[in-house]
Structure formats: C-alpha cells, structure tokens
N, CA and C atoms of all chains as a GROMACS GRO file, in nm:
protein
  552
    1UNK      N    1   2.253  -0.172   0.631
    1UNK     CA    2   2.229  -0.042   0.565
    1UNK      C    3   2.364   0.023   0.536
    2UNK      N    4   2.385   0.072   0.412
    2UNK     CA    5   2.514   0.135   0.384
    2UNK      C    6   2.528   0.266   0.461
    3UNK      N    7   2.651   0.306   0.484
    3UNK     CA    8   2.677   0.432   0.555
    3UNK      C    9   2.620   0.549   0.473
    4UNK      N   10   2.526   0.623   0.530
    4UNK     CA   11   2.463   0.727   0.449
    4UNK      C   12   2.543   0.857   0.442
    5UNK      N   13   2.658   0.863   0.517
    5UNK     CA   14   2.723   0.993   0.532
    5UNK      C   15   2.767   1.061   0.401
    6UNK      N   16   2.818   0.985   0.298
    6UNK     CA   17   2.856   1.057   0.176
    6UNK      C   18   2.736   1.119   0.106
    7UNK      N   19   2.617   1.060   0.127
    7UNK     CA   20   2.496   1.111   0.063
    7UNK      C   21   2.434   1.228   0.139
    8UNK      N   22   2.471   1.243   0.266
    8UNK     CA   23   2.406   1.342   0.351
    8UNK      C   24   2.405   1.483   0.292
    9UNK      N   25   2.522   1.537   0.250
    9UNK     CA   26   2.518   1.673   0.196
    9UNK      C   27   2.430   1.684   0.072
   10UNK      N   28   2.430   1.578  -0.011
   10UNK     CA   29   2.347   1.579  -0.132
   10UNK      C   30   2.200   1.589  -0.094
   11UNK      N   31   2.160   1.509   0.005
   11UNK     CA   32   2.020   1.510   0.050
   11UNK      C   33   1.985   1.647   0.108
   12UNK      N   34   2.072   1.700   0.191
   12UNK     CA   35   2.046   1.831   0.254
   12UNK      C   36   2.035   1.943   0.153
   13UNK      N   37   2.129   1.946   0.057
   13UNK     CA   38   2.126   2.054  -0.042
   13UNK      C   39   2.007   2.039  -0.137
   14UNK      N   40   1.973   1.914  -0.170
   14UNK     CA   41   1.855   1.894  -0.256
   14UNK      C   42   1.729   1.940  -0.183
   15UNK      N   43   1.718   1.904  -0.055
   15UNK     CA   44   1.602   1.945   0.026
   15UNK      C   45   1.592   2.097   0.032
   16UNK      N   46   1.705   2.164   0.060
   16UNK     CA   47   1.706   2.310   0.070
   16UNK      C   48   1.670   2.374  -0.063
   17UNK      N   49   1.721   2.316  -0.174
   17UNK     CA   50   1.691   2.371  -0.306
   17UNK      C   51   1.542   2.359  -0.338
   18UNK      N   52   1.485   2.241  -0.308
   18UNK     CA   53   1.344   2.218  -0.338
   18UNK      C   54   1.253   2.312  -0.260
   19UNK      N   55   1.277   2.325  -0.128
   19UNK     CA   56   1.188   2.410  -0.048
   19UNK      C   57   1.207   2.558  -0.085
   20UNK      N   58   1.326   2.596  -0.126
   20UNK     CA   59   1.350   2.736  -0.167
   20UNK      C   60   1.286   2.764  -0.302
   21UNK      N   61   1.315   2.676  -0.400
   21UNK     CA   62   1.267   2.695  -0.537
   21UNK      C   63   1.115   2.685  -0.546
   22UNK      N   64   1.053   2.611  -0.452
   22UNK     CA   65   0.908   2.592  -0.455
   22UNK      C   66   0.832   2.725  -0.453
   23UNK      N   67   0.892   2.830  -0.396
   23UNK     CA   68   0.822   2.957  -0.388
   23UNK      C   69   0.825   3.035  -0.520
   24UNK      N   70   0.906   2.991  -0.616
   24UNK     CA   71   0.910   3.059  -0.746
   24UNK      C   72   0.775   3.048  -0.818
   25UNK      N   73   0.720   2.925  -0.839
   25UNK     CA   74   0.592   2.919  -0.910
   25UNK      C   75   0.478   2.990  -0.836
   26UNK      N   76   0.481   2.987  -0.701
   26UNK     CA   77   0.374   3.056  -0.626
   26UNK      C   78   0.386   3.208  -0.644
   27UNK      N   79   0.508   3.260  -0.636
   27UNK     CA   80   0.527   3.405  -0.653
   27UNK      C   81   0.487   3.447  -0.794
   28UNK      N   82   0.526   3.369  -0.896
   28UNK     CA   83   0.489   3.401  -1.035
   28UNK      C   84   0.338   3.399  -1.052
   29UNK      N   85   0.275   3.295  -0.997
   29UNK     CA   86   0.129   3.282  -1.011
   29UNK      C   87   0.058   3.401  -0.945
   30UNK      N   88   0.104   3.437  -0.825
   30UNK     CA   89   0.041   3.546  -0.751
   30UNK      C   90   0.061   3.680  -0.822
   31UNK      N   91   0.183   3.703  -0.873
   31UNK     CA   92   0.211   3.828  -0.943
   31UNK      C   93   0.132   3.838  -1.073
   32UNK      N   94   0.119   3.725  -1.144
   32UNK     CA   95   0.050   3.726  -1.273
   32UNK      C   96  -0.101   3.734  -1.257
   33UNK      N   97  -0.156   3.650  -1.170
   33UNK     CA   98  -0.303   3.642  -1.159
   33UNK      C   99  -0.359   3.746  -1.063
   34UNK      N  100  -0.280   3.785  -0.963
   34UNK     CA  101  -0.330   3.877  -0.861
   34UNK      C  102  -0.437   3.814  -0.773
   35UNK      N  103  -0.462   3.683  -0.790
   35UNK     CA  104  -0.564   3.614  -0.713
   35UNK      C  105  -0.505   3.568  -0.579
   36UNK      N  106  -0.534   3.644  -0.474
   36UNK     CA  107  -0.479   3.610  -0.342
   36UNK      C  108  -0.588   3.567  -0.246
   37UNK      N  109  -0.711   3.545  -0.298
   37UNK     CA  110  -0.823   3.512  -0.207
   37UNK      C  111  -0.800   3.382  -0.131
   38UNK      N  112  -0.736   3.284  -0.199
   38UNK     CA  113  -0.713   3.155  -0.134
   38UNK      C  114  -0.585   3.152  -0.052
   39UNK      N  115  -0.512   3.263  -0.052
   39UNK     CA  116  -0.384   3.266   0.018
   39UNK      C  117  -0.401   3.325   0.158
   40UNK      N  118  -0.340   3.260   0.257
   40UNK     CA  119  -0.353   3.303   0.395
   40UNK      C  120  -0.249   3.412   0.425
   41UNK      N  121  -0.300   3.532   0.459
   41UNK     CA  122  -0.211   3.642   0.497
   41UNK      C  123  -0.130   3.605   0.622
   42UNK      N  124  -0.199   3.539   0.718
   42UNK     CA  125  -0.131   3.496   0.841
   42UNK      C  126  -0.016   3.402   0.813
   43UNK      N  127  -0.036   3.309   0.715
   43UNK     CA  128   0.073   3.219   0.682
   43UNK      C  129   0.196   3.298   0.642
   44UNK      N  130   0.179   3.396   0.552
   44UNK     CA  131   0.297   3.466   0.500
   44UNK      C  132   0.357   3.564   0.601
   45UNK      N  133   0.274   3.613   0.695
   45UNK     CA  134   0.329   3.696   0.804
   45UNK      C  135   0.420   3.610   0.893
   46UNK      N  136   0.368   3.493   0.932
   46UNK     CA  137   0.445   3.403   1.019
   46UNK      C  138   0.567   3.348   0.945
   47UNK      N  139   0.545   3.309   0.818
   47UNK     CA  140   0.652   3.246   0.741
   47UNK      C  141   0.768   3.344   0.716
   48UNK      N  142   0.736   3.466   0.673
   48UNK     CA  143   0.841   3.566   0.647
   48UNK      C  144   0.916   3.599   0.776
   49UNK      N  145   0.844   3.610   0.889
   49UNK     CA  146   0.912   3.635   1.017
   49UNK      C  147   1.009   3.522   1.048
   50UNK      N  148   0.963   3.398   1.027
   50UNK     CA  149   1.049   3.282   1.052
   50UNK      C  150   1.172   3.281   0.962
   51UNK      N  151   1.154   3.319   0.835
   51UNK     CA  152   1.265   3.319   0.740
   51UNK      C  153   1.368   3.427   0.778
   52UNK      N  154   1.319   3.544   0.826
   52UNK     CA  155   1.411   3.648   0.874
   52UNK      C  156   1.496   3.592   0.988
   53UNK      N  157   1.430   3.522   1.083
   53UNK     CA  158   1.504   3.465   1.196
   53UNK      C  159   1.602   3.357   1.151
   54UNK      N  160   1.562   3.274   1.052
   54UNK     CA  161   1.656   3.174   0.997
   54UNK      C  162   1.777   3.243   0.936
   55UNK      N  163   1.754   3.358   0.871
   55UNK     CA  164   1.864   3.436   0.814
   55UNK      C  165   1.958   3.488   0.923
   56UNK      N  166   1.898   3.539   1.033
   56UNK     CA  167   1.978   3.586   1.147
   56UNK      C  168   2.061   3.471   1.203
   57UNK      N  169   1.996   3.354   1.216
   57UNK     CA  170   2.064   3.234   1.264
   57UNK      C  171   2.181   3.199   1.172
   58UNK      N  172   2.158   3.206   1.042
   58UNK     CA  173   2.264   3.180   0.945
   58UNK      C  174   2.379   3.279   0.956
   59UNK      N  175   2.344   3.408   0.975
   59UNK     CA  176   2.448   3.511   0.989
   59UNK      C  177   2.531   3.487   1.115
   60UNK      N  178   2.464   3.456   1.228
   60UNK     CA  179   2.534   3.438   1.356
   60UNK      C  180   2.622   3.313   1.355
   61UNK      N  181   2.582   3.212   1.275
   61UNK     CA  182   2.663   3.090   1.268
   61UNK      C  183   2.752   3.090   1.144
   62UNK      N  184   2.749   3.202   1.068
   62UNK     CA  185   2.830   3.217   0.947
   62UNK      C  186   2.810   3.098   0.852
   63UNK      N  187   2.682   3.060   0.835
   63UNK     CA  188   2.646   2.945   0.752
   63UNK      C  189   2.600   2.997   0.615
   64UNK      N  190   2.692   2.993   0.519
   64UNK     CA  191   2.666   3.048   0.386
   64UNK      C  192   2.542   2.994   0.318
   65UNK      N  193   2.530   2.860   0.306
   65UNK     CA  194   2.412   2.806   0.237
   65UNK      C  195   2.280   2.846   0.305
   66UNK      N  196   2.281   2.850   0.439
   66UNK     CA  197   2.160   2.889   0.512
   66UNK      C  198   2.123   3.035   0.483
   67UNK      N  199   2.224   3.122   0.479
   67UNK     CA  200   2.200   3.264   0.448
   67UNK      C  201   2.145   3.277   0.306
   68UNK      N  202   2.209   3.209   0.210
   68UNK     CA  203   2.168   3.220   0.070
   68UNK      C  204   2.026   3.169   0.049
   69UNK      N  205   1.996   3.048   0.102
   69UNK     CA  206   1.863   2.990   0.083
   69UNK      C  207   1.755   3.079   0.143
   70UNK      N  208   1.783   3.134   0.263
   70UNK     CA  209   1.682   3.215   0.328
   70UNK      C  210   1.666   3.352   0.264
   71UNK      N  211   1.774   3.406   0.208
   71UNK     CA  212   1.764   3.534   0.137
   71UNK      C  213   1.673   3.520   0.015
   72UNK      N  214   1.692   3.411  -0.061
   72UNK     CA  215   1.609   3.388  -0.180
   72UNK      C  216   1.463   3.365  -0.139
   73UNK      N  217   1.445   3.278  -0.037
   73UNK     CA  218   1.308   3.249   0.008
   73UNK      C  219   1.240   3.375   0.059
   74UNK      N  220   1.316   3.463   0.127
   74UNK     CA  221   1.257   3.586   0.182
   74UNK      C  222   1.209   3.678   0.070
   75UNK      N  223   1.288   3.691  -0.037
   75UNK     CA  224   1.246   3.776  -0.149
   75UNK      C  225   1.115   3.724  -0.208
   76UNK      N  226   1.109   3.591  -0.234
   76UNK     CA  227   0.992   3.532  -0.297
   76UNK      C  228   0.869   3.539  -0.208
   77UNK      N  229   0.886   3.503  -0.079
   77UNK     CA  230   0.770   3.501   0.010
   77UNK      C  231   0.724   3.644   0.044
   78UNK      N  232   0.816   3.740   0.043
   78UNK     CA  233   0.778   3.880   0.068
   78UNK      C  234   0.692   3.934  -0.046
   79UNK      N  235   0.722   3.892  -0.169
   79UNK     CA  236   0.640   3.934  -0.283
   79UNK      C  237   0.496   3.885  -0.265
   80UNK      N  238   0.482   3.758  -0.224
   80UNK     CA  239   0.348   3.700  -0.204
   80UNK      C  240   0.278   3.772  -0.087
   81UNK      N  241   0.354   3.797   0.020
   81UNK     CA  242   0.299   3.867   0.137
   81UNK      C  243   0.249   4.006   0.098
   82UNK      N  244   0.331   4.078   0.022
   82UNK     CA  245   0.298   4.217  -0.014
   82UNK      C  246   0.172   4.221  -0.100
   83UNK      N  247   0.162   4.132  -0.198
   83UNK     CA  248   0.044   4.128  -0.284
   83UNK      C  249  -0.082   4.094  -0.205
   84UNK      N  250  -0.068   3.994  -0.116
   84UNK     CA  251  -0.184   3.950  -0.039
   84UNK      C  252  -0.229   4.061   0.056
   85UNK      N  253  -0.133   4.125   0.122
   85UNK     CA  254  -0.163   4.232   0.217
   85UNK      C  255  -0.234   4.347   0.145
   86UNK      N  256  -0.181   4.384   0.028
   86UNK     CA  257  -0.238   4.496  -0.046
   86UNK      C  258  -0.381   4.466  -0.090
   87UNK      N  259  -0.405   4.340  -0.133
   87UNK     CA  260  -0.540   4.302  -0.177
   87UNK      C  261  -0.638   4.307  -0.059
   88UNK      N  262  -0.593   4.261   0.060
   88UNK     CA  263  -0.680   4.264   0.178
   88UNK      C  264  -0.709   4.407   0.220
   89UNK      N  265  -0.607   4.493   0.210
   89UNK     CA  266  -0.618   4.633   0.248
   89UNK      C  267  -0.721   4.704   0.160
   90UNK      N  268  -0.715   4.677   0.029
   90UNK     CA  269  -0.807   4.740  -0.066
   90UNK      C  270  -0.951   4.696  -0.042
   91UNK      N  271  -0.968   4.568  -0.001
   91UNK     CA  272  -1.103   4.513   0.009
   91UNK      C  273  -1.162   4.526   0.150
   92UNK      N  274  -1.100   4.611   0.236
   92UNK     CA  275  -1.156   4.628   0.370
   92UNK      C  276  -1.294   4.692   0.365
   93UNK      N  277   2.990   4.388   2.011
   93UNK     CA  278   2.872   4.302   2.001
   93UNK      C  279   2.882   4.191   2.106
   94UNK      N  280   2.777   4.168   2.184
   94UNK     CA  281   2.783   4.059   2.282
   94UNK      C  282   2.788   3.923   2.212
   95UNK      N  283   2.840   3.826   2.285
   95UNK     CA  284   2.846   3.688   2.233
   95UNK      C  285   2.704   3.637   2.207
   96UNK      N  286   2.671   3.605   2.082
   96UNK     CA  287   2.532   3.564   2.054
   96UNK      C  288   2.503   3.418   2.088
   97UNK      N  289   2.606   3.342   2.129
   97UNK     CA  290   2.586   3.197   2.139
   97UNK      C  291   2.475   3.153   2.234
   98UNK      N  292   2.454   3.217   2.350
   98UNK     CA  293   2.343   3.168   2.434
   98UNK      C  294   2.207   3.191   2.368
   99UNK      N  295   2.199   3.290   2.280
   99UNK     CA  296   2.073   3.320   2.213
   99UNK      C  297   2.048   3.230   2.092
  100UNK      N  298   2.155   3.169   2.041
  100UNK     CA  299   2.144   3.094   1.915
  100UNK      C  300   2.032   2.988   1.914
  101UNK      N  301   2.027   2.899   2.017
  101UNK     CA  302   1.921   2.798   2.012
  101UNK      C  303   1.782   2.862   2.016
  102UNK      N  304   1.769   2.970   2.092
  102UNK     CA  305   1.639   3.038   2.102
  102UNK      C  306   1.598   3.090   1.964
  103UNK      N  307   1.693   3.152   1.894
  103UNK     CA  308   1.665   3.205   1.760
  103UNK      C  309   1.629   3.091   1.664
  104UNK      N  310   1.708   2.984   1.667
  104UNK     CA  311   1.683   2.871   1.578
  104UNK      C  312   1.548   2.806   1.603
  105UNK      N  313   1.516   2.780   1.732
  105UNK     CA  314   1.388   2.715   1.762
  105UNK      C  315   1.270   2.806   1.731
  106UNK      N  316   1.287   2.939   1.755
  106UNK     CA  317   1.178   3.032   1.722
  106UNK      C  318   1.156   3.034   1.571
  107UNK      N  319   1.266   3.038   1.495
  107UNK     CA  320   1.257   3.037   1.349
  107UNK      C  321   1.186   2.911   1.301
  108UNK      N  322   1.225   2.795   1.353
  108UNK     CA  323   1.166   2.667   1.312
  108UNK      C  324   1.018   2.662   1.347
  109UNK      N  325   0.984   2.714   1.467
  109UNK     CA  326   0.844   2.714   1.509
  109UNK      C  327   0.760   2.803   1.418
  110UNK      N  328   0.812   2.922   1.386
  110UNK     CA  329   0.736   3.015   1.300
  110UNK      C  330   0.712   2.958   1.162
  111UNK      N  331   0.816   2.903   1.098
  111UNK     CA  332   0.799   2.853   0.961
  111UNK      C  333   0.710   2.727   0.959
  112UNK      N  334   0.714   2.649   1.068
  112UNK     CA  335   0.628   2.530   1.076
  112UNK      C  336   0.483   2.570   1.100
  113UNK      N  337   0.463   2.654   1.203
  113UNK     CA  338   0.328   2.694   1.244
  113UNK      C  339   0.258   2.776   1.135
  114UNK      N  340   0.338   2.843   1.049
  114UNK     CA  341   0.278   2.929   0.946
  114UNK      C  342   0.184   2.852   0.853
  115UNK      N  343   0.206   2.720   0.839
  115UNK     CA  344   0.121   2.643   0.749
  115UNK      C  345  -0.015   2.608   0.810
  116UNK      N  346  -0.031   2.631   0.942
  116UNK     CA  347  -0.160   2.603   1.006
  116UNK      C  348  -0.270   2.694   0.950
  117UNK      N  349  -0.253   2.828   0.950
  117UNK     CA  350  -0.361   2.911   0.896
  117UNK      C  351  -0.389   2.887   0.748
  118UNK      N  352  -0.285   2.854   0.669
  118UNK     CA  353  -0.308   2.826   0.527
  118UNK      C  354  -0.387   2.696   0.509
  119UNK      N  355  -0.351   2.593   0.585
  119UNK     CA  356  -0.423   2.465   0.575
  119UNK      C  357  -0.568   2.483   0.617
  120UNK      N  358  -0.591   2.556   0.728
  120UNK     CA  359  -0.728   2.579   0.774
  120UNK      C  360  -0.809   2.657   0.671
  121UNK      N  361  -0.747   2.761   0.614
  121UNK     CA  362  -0.816   2.843   0.514
  121UNK      C  363  -0.853   2.760   0.392
  122UNK      N  364  -0.758   2.677   0.346
  122UNK     CA  365  -0.781   2.596   0.227
  122UNK      C  366  -0.888   2.490   0.252
  123UNK      N  367  -0.884   2.426   0.370
  123UNK     CA  368  -0.983   2.324   0.402
  123UNK      C  369  -1.121   2.386   0.416
  124UNK      N  370  -1.129   2.504   0.478
  124UNK     CA  371  -1.260   2.568   0.502
  124UNK      C  372  -1.319   2.627   0.376
  125UNK      N  373  -1.235   2.703   0.301
  125UNK     CA  374  -1.288   2.776   0.185
  125UNK      C  375  -1.289   2.690   0.059
  126UNK      N  376  -1.197   2.596   0.049
  126UNK     CA  377  -1.184   2.516  -0.072
  126UNK      C  378  -1.134   2.598  -0.190
  127UNK      N  379  -1.097   2.725  -0.166
  127UNK     CA  380  -1.052   2.812  -0.274
  127UNK      C  381  -0.903   2.792  -0.297
  128UNK      N  382  -0.871   2.714  -0.401
  128UNK     CA  383  -0.731   2.684  -0.429
  128UNK      C  384  -0.685   2.748  -0.560
  129UNK      N  385  -0.771   2.836  -0.617
  129UNK     CA  386  -0.737   2.894  -0.748
  129UNK      C  387  -0.609   2.976  -0.744
  130UNK      N  388  -0.584   3.046  -0.630
  130UNK     CA  389  -0.465   3.129  -0.620
  130UNK      C  390  -0.343   3.052  -0.572
  131UNK      N  391  -0.363   2.923  -0.542
  131UNK     CA  392  -0.253   2.842  -0.488
  131UNK      C  393  -0.182   2.767  -0.599
  132UNK      N  394  -0.050   2.769  -0.595
  132UNK     CA  395   0.030   2.704  -0.698
  132UNK      C  396   0.050   2.556  -0.665
  133UNK      N  397  -0.005   2.470  -0.754
  133UNK     CA  398   0.013   2.325  -0.736
  133UNK      C  399   0.162   2.289  -0.741
  134UNK      N  400   0.234   2.355  -0.832
  134UNK     CA  401   0.378   2.327  -0.845
  134UNK      C  402   0.453   2.361  -0.716
  135UNK      N  403   0.413   2.472  -0.652
  135UNK     CA  404   0.479   2.506  -0.526
  135UNK      C  405   0.467   2.391  -0.427
  136UNK      N  406   0.343   2.339  -0.409
  136UNK     CA  407   0.324   2.237  -0.307
  136UNK      C  408   0.383   2.103  -0.346
  137UNK      N  409   0.393   2.075  -0.477
  137UNK     CA  410   0.463   1.953  -0.520
  137UNK      C  411   0.612   1.961  -0.484
  138UNK      N  412   0.674   2.074  -0.517
  138UNK     CA  413   0.817   2.093  -0.487
  138UNK      C  414   0.839   2.102  -0.337
  139UNK      N  415   0.753   2.177  -0.268
  139UNK     CA  416   0.771   2.199  -0.125
  139UNK      C  417   0.758   2.068  -0.047
  140UNK      N  418   0.652   1.989  -0.076
  140UNK     CA  419   0.633   1.862  -0.004
  140UNK      C  420   0.750   1.767  -0.032
  141UNK      N  421   0.799   1.764  -0.157
  141UNK     CA  422   0.916   1.679  -0.188
  141UNK      C  423   1.036   1.723  -0.104
  142UNK      N  424   1.058   1.854  -0.096
  142UNK     CA  425   1.169   1.905  -0.016
  142UNK      C  426   1.155   1.872   0.132
  143UNK      N  427   1.033   1.880   0.184
  143UNK     CA  428   1.010   1.851   0.326
  143UNK      C  429   1.035   1.702   0.355
  144UNK      N  430   0.995   1.615   0.260
  144UNK     CA  431   1.023   1.471   0.276
  144UNK      C  432   1.175   1.451   0.286
  145UNK      N  433   1.249   1.517   0.197
  145UNK     CA  434   1.396   1.503   0.199
  145UNK      C  435   1.456   1.561   0.328
  146UNK      N  436   1.401   1.674   0.376
  146UNK     CA  437   1.447   1.728   0.505
  146UNK      C  438   1.423   1.627   0.617
  147UNK      N  439   1.310   1.557   0.610
  147UNK     CA  440   1.279   1.454   0.710
  147UNK      C  441   1.380   1.340   0.704
  148UNK      N  442   1.413   1.297   0.580
  148UNK     CA  443   1.513   1.191   0.561
  148UNK      C  444   1.648   1.237   0.619
  149UNK      N  445   1.683   1.363   0.591
  149UNK     CA  446   1.807   1.420   0.644
  149UNK      C  447   1.805   1.418   0.797
  150UNK      N  448   1.691   1.455   0.854
  150UNK     CA  449   1.676   1.452   1.001
  150UNK      C  450   1.690   1.312   1.057
  151UNK      N  451   1.630   1.213   0.987
  151UNK     CA  452   1.639   1.073   1.033
  151UNK      C  453   1.784   1.024   1.026
  152UNK      N  454   1.852   1.055   0.916
  152UNK     CA  455   1.990   1.006   0.897
  152UNK      C  456   2.087   1.071   0.996
  153UNK      N  457   2.056   1.195   1.038
  153UNK     CA  458   2.143   1.262   1.134
  153UNK      C  459   2.089   1.251   1.276
  154UNK      N  460   1.976   1.175   1.291
  154UNK     CA  461   1.912   1.156   1.423
  154UNK      C  462   1.888   1.290   1.492
  155UNK      N  463   1.835   1.385   1.414
  155UNK     CA  464   1.809   1.520   1.465
  155UNK      C  465   1.660   1.531   1.500
  156UNK      N  466   1.631   1.514   1.628
  156UNK     CA  467   1.492   1.512   1.676
  156UNK      C  468   1.410   1.633   1.634
  157UNK      N  469   1.456   1.757   1.664
  157UNK     CA  470   1.377   1.874   1.628
  157UNK      C  471   1.352   1.885   1.477
  158UNK      N  472   1.451   1.847   1.397
  158UNK     CA  473   1.434   1.853   1.251
  158UNK      C  474   1.328   1.754   1.205
  159UNK      N  475   1.330   1.633   1.262
  159UNK     CA  476   1.229   1.532   1.228
  159UNK      C  477   1.090   1.582   1.266
  160UNK      N  478   1.078   1.634   1.389
  160UNK     CA  479   0.947   1.678   1.440
  160UNK      C  480   0.892   1.793   1.355
  161UNK      N  481   0.975   1.895   1.332
  161UNK     CA  482   0.928   2.012   1.257
  161UNK      C  483   0.885   1.972   1.116
  162UNK      N  484   0.963   1.883   1.052
  162UNK     CA  485   0.929   1.845   0.915
  162UNK      C  486   0.810   1.751   0.907
  163UNK      N  487   0.789   1.670   1.012
  163UNK     CA  488   0.671   1.583   1.014
  163UNK      C  489   0.545   1.669   1.021
  164UNK      N  490   0.545   1.770   1.108
  164UNK     CA  491   0.428   1.859   1.121
  164UNK      C  492   0.406   1.936   0.991
  165UNK      N  493   0.515   1.993   0.936
  165UNK     CA  494   0.503   2.070   0.813
  165UNK      C  495   0.453   1.982   0.699
  166UNK      N  496   0.497   1.854   0.695
  166UNK     CA  497   0.454   1.765   0.587
  166UNK      C  498   0.305   1.737   0.594
  167UNK      N  499   0.252   1.715   0.715
  167UNK     CA  500   0.109   1.690   0.730
  167UNK      C  501   0.030   1.811   0.677
  168UNK      N  502   0.070   1.931   0.722
  168UNK     CA  503  -0.003   2.052   0.685
  168UNK      C  504   0.007   2.081   0.535
  169UNK      N  505   0.129   2.073   0.480
  169UNK     CA  506   0.146   2.107   0.339
  169UNK      C  507   0.086   1.999   0.248
  170UNK      N  508   0.080   1.874   0.296
  170UNK     CA  509   0.017   1.767   0.217
  170UNK      C  510  -0.133   1.789   0.206
  171UNK      N  511  -0.194   1.842   0.314
  171UNK     CA  512  -0.337   1.872   0.309
  171UNK      C  513  -0.365   1.977   0.201
  172UNK      N  514  -0.281   2.081   0.195
  172UNK     CA  515  -0.298   2.187   0.095
  172UNK      C  516  -0.275   2.131  -0.045
  173UNK      N  517  -0.169   2.047  -0.058
  173UNK     CA  518  -0.139   1.984  -0.187
  173UNK      C  519  -0.255   1.899  -0.235
  174UNK      N  520  -0.311   1.818  -0.145
  174UNK     CA  521  -0.418   1.724  -0.182
  174UNK      C  522  -0.542   1.801  -0.229
  175UNK      N  523  -0.580   1.906  -0.154
  175UNK     CA  524  -0.696   1.986  -0.193
  175UNK      C  525  -0.676   2.055  -0.328
  176UNK      N  526  -0.555   2.109  -0.346
  176UNK     CA  527  -0.527   2.183  -0.469
  176UNK      C  528  -0.526   2.087  -0.589
  177UNK      N  529  -0.462   1.972  -0.569
  177UNK     CA  530  -0.454   1.871  -0.675
  177UNK      C  531  -0.594   1.824  -0.716
  178UNK      N  532  -0.678   1.797  -0.613
  178UNK     CA  533  -0.813   1.747  -0.639
  178UNK      C  534  -0.896   1.850  -0.716
  179UNK      N  535  -0.880   1.977  -0.677
  179UNK     CA  536  -0.955   2.084  -0.745
  179UNK      C  537  -0.912   2.096  -0.891
  180UNK      N  538  -0.782   2.086  -0.918
  180UNK     CA  539  -0.731   2.096  -1.055
  180UNK      C  540  -0.780   1.977  -1.138
  181UNK      N  541  -0.781   1.859  -1.075
  181UNK     CA  542  -0.822   1.736  -1.141
  181UNK      C  543  -0.969   1.745  -1.184
  182UNK      N  544  -1.052   1.798  -1.093
  182UNK     CA  545  -1.195   1.812  -1.122
  182UNK      C  546  -1.220   1.910  -1.236
  183UNK      N  547  -1.136   2.015  -1.242
  183UNK     CA  548  -1.164   2.123  -1.338
  183UNK      C  549  -1.089   2.104  -1.470
  184UNK      N  550  -1.035   1.983  -1.494
  184UNK     CA  551  -0.964   1.961  -1.620
  184UNK      C  552  -1.060   1.974  -1.738
   0.00000   0.00000   0.00000
C-alpha cells in the first residue's frame, strides 16, 4: 500500500467540506418550503449543541479550519433549528 | 483564564457524542413516519459521502474514536438517505 500521508490533508479537507456544505441544500429547502414536519427538532437541538462545542474545541486548540467549518455549519443548522422550532411552537 | 487543556478531551468527546447521537432521533422519526418531504436528498448524499471520507481519514490515521463516531453516524444517516431516496424514486 502506498504511503497515504500526502493524501491525508486532501481527504480530511474534502470530508470537512462535504459534511459542512451538505447543510446548504437542507437549509434552502427548509427556508423555501417551510415543511419541517419530517425534520426532527431533537436532532437539530443536539446537533447545534455539538457544533457549538466543536467550535469551542477549535478555539481552544486554535484550529482555524475547525473553527471555520463549525461556524458555517452552525449558521446553516441554526436556520433549520429555528424554522423547525417555530413551526412546532405554532402547532402546539 | 485557566489552562483549558485538561478539559479539552472532555469537550471534544462531548461534541463528538452530541453530533453523532443527534442522528438517532432523526433516523427514528424518518423510519416511523416515513415523511421525507421536508428532508433534502442532496444533503444526505453529500453528508454520507463526507462521513465515508471521515471514516477513511480515521482509518488512515488509526484514530479509534473518529472511526467509531463516523461508523455510527454513517449507519444512521444512510438509513435516512435510503428512505428519502426511495420515497423520491416512487414519486417520480
């Protein structure tokens, strides 16, 4: 097996980009359609909390890419959380 | 500010646990309700691809917690992807 080390940063950055960017189509869909019935409020509560902690971890370790990826993901997932929460609140 | 280093692993593991576990309520909701209309197929295509790459990164760096967290997240997010894909396919 060839030494994978030169490829490692490429794999890591591609992985981080994909998981971060993946929330763009979901946020757009949720904002446009307003259909949050199939979306789990608990998922976005837990997920946003986790992303905040990942951001804190990035800040404490002064890890630029980790801070940037989590800041973007937090904005996108917070939009989905806010829409879902508001829809549940209205339909109580 | 106190030295944050003893807290760092706690923050990192809590963050990883939250973002991993967050997919449990979404997977359960999707499997039970079958309502995938508000779910973005593109999100789960991009997200699952990213998680596979994170797993590869974990394997290449022999990072046990990274492998474990991404294996669990992949199972959960693949279930959501499969249901959403199947629903879109049926409604073409």
